[in-house]
C-alpha positions in Angstrom: 52.0 91.4 27.4 49.3 89.5 25.6 46.6 87.7 27.7 44.5 85.0 26.1 41.4 83.7 27.9 39.9 80.8 26.1 36.3 80.1 26.9 36.9 76.4 27.8 39.6 73.7 27.9 40.8 72.7 24.4 43.3 73.2 21.6 43.4 76.6 20.1 45.2 78.1 17.1 45.4 81.6 15.8 47.5 84.4 14.4 49.2 87.0 16.5 50.2 90.3 14.7 51.8 93.6 15.7 51.9 96.9 13.9 53.7 100.1 14.3 50.3 101.9 14.1 50.1 101.5 10.3 52.4 98.9 9.0 52.6 95.2 10.2 55.9 94.5 11.9 55.3 91.0 13.2 53.0 88.1 12.4 53.1 84.5 13.7 50.7 81.6 13.7 50.5 79.9 17.1 48.8 77.0 18.8 48.4 76.0 22.4 46.5 73.8 24.7 44.4 75.3 27.5 43.8 73.1 30.6 44.4 69.9 28.6 43.8 67.7 31.7 40.2 68.9 31.5 39.5 68.0 27.9 37.0 65.1 27.8 38.2 61.9 26.1 37.0 61.3 22.6 34.6 58.5 22.1 35.0 56.4 19.0 31.9 55.9 16.9 30.6 52.3 16.7 32.0 51.8 13.1 35.5 53.2 13.9 37.5 50.0 13.3 35.6 49.1 10.2 36.0 52.6 8.8 39.8 52.6 9.3 40.2 49.0 8.0 38.4 50.0 4.8 40.2 53.3 4.5 43.7 51.7 5.0 42.9 48.9 2.5 42.0 51.5 -0.1 45.1 53.6 0.7 47.3 50.5 0.3 46.2 50.2 -3.3 47.7 53.7 -4.0 51.3 53.7 -5.2 53.4 56.0 -2.9 55.0 57.8 -5.9 57.2 59.8 -3.4 59.7 62.4 -4.3 62.1 64.3 -2.1 63.7 67.5 -3.1 66.4 69.2 -1.0 65.6 72.7 0.1 69.1 74.0 -0.1 68.4 77.4 1.3 67.1 75.8 4.5 69.8 73.1 4.9 72.4 73.9 7.5 75.4 72.2 9.2 72.8 70.7 11.6 71.1 68.8 8.8 69.3 68.7 5.5 65.8 69.8 4.8 63.6 68.2 2.1 60.3 69.0 0.4 58.4 65.7 0.3 55.6 64.9 -2.2 53.7 61.6 -2.2 50.4 60.1 -3.4 47.8 59.6 -0.6 44.2 58.5 -0.2 42.1 58.9 -3.3 45.3 59.6 -5.4 45.5 63.1 -3.8 49.0 64.6 -3.4 50.4 64.8 0.2 53.0 67.4 0.8 55.4 67.7 3.7 58.8 68.6 5.0 61.4 66.1 6.3 64.6 66.9 8.1 67.7 64.6 8.2 69.9 65.5 11.1 73.6 65.6 10.2 74.6 63.4 13.1 72.0 60.7 12.4 73.6 57.3 11.9 71.3 55.3 9.7 71.6 52.7 6.9 74.2 53.8 4.5 73.9 57.4 5.8 70.5 57.7 4.2 68.8 58.7 7.5 65.2 58.1 8.5 63.6 60.0 5.5 65.1 57.8 2.7 62.4 56.6 0.3 62.0 52.9 0.1 
């Protein structure tokens, strides 16, 4: 049994590992919320709306330039898995994973991850 005692309410992430005494046999990243009802609400700074309006206007100038590549060794009968790459704020590349469930009934069978 593993017991975790966070010092205060909040969101925590970490790595849990097990060894046989010498060699690692298990390792997994984890995340959890501890007493989320006690986490104080965030207070937006005075320039919050102005900051995001400016940021989104700048982002809208950046062409999406998105590609999707199927990850065939992760695709199963339940659906397809794709590696997604796109341009983001400041021209930086954004990377992600998208899943198209096999039973999803979308436009022309494209699913919710089809680039537009």
